[in-house]
C-alpha positions in Angstrom: 2.6 7.3 7.1 -0.8 6.9 6.8 -1.4 10.4 8.3 0.7 11.8 5.8 -1.3 10.2 3.0 -4.6 11.4 4.2 -3.3 15.2 4.3 -2.5 15.5 0.9 -4.1 17.4 -1.5 -4.8 18.0 -5.3 -2.7 21.6 -4.7 0.6 19.1 -3.4 0.0 16.8 -6.4 0.4 19.4 -9.3 3.2 20.9 -7.0 5.0 17.3 -7.5 4.3 17.4 -10.9 6.0 20.6 -11.6 4.0 21.1 -14.8 1.1 23.4 -15.8 -2.0 20.5 -16.9 -5.2 21.8 -18.7 -8.3 20.3 -17.4 -8.2 17.2 -19.3 -4.8 15.8 -18.1 -5.7 17.2 -14.8 -8.0 14.4 -13.9 -5.2 12.2 -15.0 -3.1 13.4 -12.7 -5.1 13.1 -9.9 -6.4 9.6 -10.5 -3.2 8.5 -8.6 -4.3 10.6 -5.4 -7.8 9.2 -5.4 -6.3 5.9 -5.8 -4.1 6.4 -3.1 -6.7 8.0 -0.9 -9.4 4.9 -1.2 -6.9 2.5 -0.6 -6.0 4.5 3.0 -9.3 4.5 4.0 -10.3 1.6 2.7 -7.2 0.1 5.3 -8.4 1.7 8.0 -12.3 0.6 7.5 -10.8 -3.0 7.6 -8.7 -2.4 10.9 -11.6 -1.0 13.0 
């Protein structure tokens, strides 16, 4: 649900990946979270 997506954190994403990442790869790995949250909050603004 949208509420579950809003609750996702950096730590949740890293746990799902299950591997250690260096600083450069960390930024790449978290890009999906950033885009997902931007989409969720964008949807909410259009509905309101």
